[in-house]
C-alpha positions, 0 to 999 in steps of 0.5 A: 399809746398810753399805759393801762391804768390800775386803781388800787384802794388802801394803797398807802401801806402794806399789801396795797402798797406792795401792789402798786410797785408790782403793777408799776413794775410790769407798766402799769399807770397807777391811781393810788387811794387811801386816806393818808394823802402824804403817804400816797404822794410819797410813794407815787415819787418813788414808784416814778423814780424807780419805774418811770410810770405815772400815778394820780393820788386821790385822798378818799375814805372809803368807808363813807358812802360818797367816796367810790363815785368821788374816786372814779370821778377824779380819775376820769376827770384826768382823762384816764380810763381805768383798766384795772381795779384792785380792792384792798382797803381794809380793817379789822374790829377787835372784840365781839360783835356786841362790844362794837357800835353798830356805827362801827360794824356799819362803816366796816361793811361799807368799806370792805363790801359796799366800797369793793362792789360800787367800784367794780359796778362803776368800772366794769361797764367801760372794761366791757366796752373795751374788751379788756379788765382786771379785778382784783379782790383782796380777800383772805384765808378766813373767808375759806375757813370756819368763822372765829370768836371775834372779828365777827363780820370779818370772815364773813365778808371776805367769804362774800368777796370770794363768791363775789370774784367767782361771779365775776370771774364767769361774767367777765369771761367773754368780755376779757376781764379777769377776775381774781380773789387773792386770799393771803393768810397772816402778812406783815403790815400795820393790820395787826397794829390797827387791830390791836393784835400785833403783840399776840400774833408776833408770837406765832411761828414764821412760817405762818407769816407772808410779806406783802411782797409774796401776796402782791406778786402772787396776786398779780400773777393770778389775775393776769392768769384769770384764776379765781382765787389765789392763796399765797403760800404753801402752807395756807394752801394746805390749811385751806385744802385740808378745810375743804376735806374735814367735816364741819364740826372738826374744822370749827373745833380747830378754829376755836382752838386757834383763837383761844390759843392766840388770844391767851398768847400761846406760840402755835395756833391750830389754824390762822386767824383773820388778817391780811 
């Protein structure tokens, strides 16, 4: 009997790479996709040696509208079915909304929301037919907090992913499909190098930081338990819980103070800026 297979996007580094290892450790075969094929191939070899599971490597840029279908077609061409989906690919756009081009924002939306929605739409019918599926959308604590200055669409998209996952959670129950929004805070990864905030966020105290392995373990356990939202780390559970009970003006003030402090390079922000 073949092992279940999980498709993981953005698998070449950070949380995606850690999730690939986590699923492999639990006996899943993998379909790994990202832009950097060499990194995916190295990861596939490492995972095969350590866990004895098989991996398909699919180089793709999910900011392109044609990419989701090509990824699914590549998996099906190998005679495999997708039992699990981890939507993780992503990046952040530094600067305020008008400091970026619309092309940048459109690519961001396609990658961070459009590709997630399309991949779910393409794999979910097969999961329903087989009576089994696991869908993990990597969102962020930013989606549970007020928006901030800069990275303007980031929190909005992450909030949409949380609501999307909650709806999938309800829709999938009768079919044996589990859906979870994984909402990490600041996590050690290349994310902050790509969006040019590494120097600033590195000044933050250690209790703000999670490891990619912590996040991956929390995400895997949550989707197996069919938990609709998972917030790794006690500190972030506290912050997101506090945000639920604070009046909106107080939450907005905290976020404004936080993002201002991070940009000035101060050590301790009042609440987390978007990061995963």
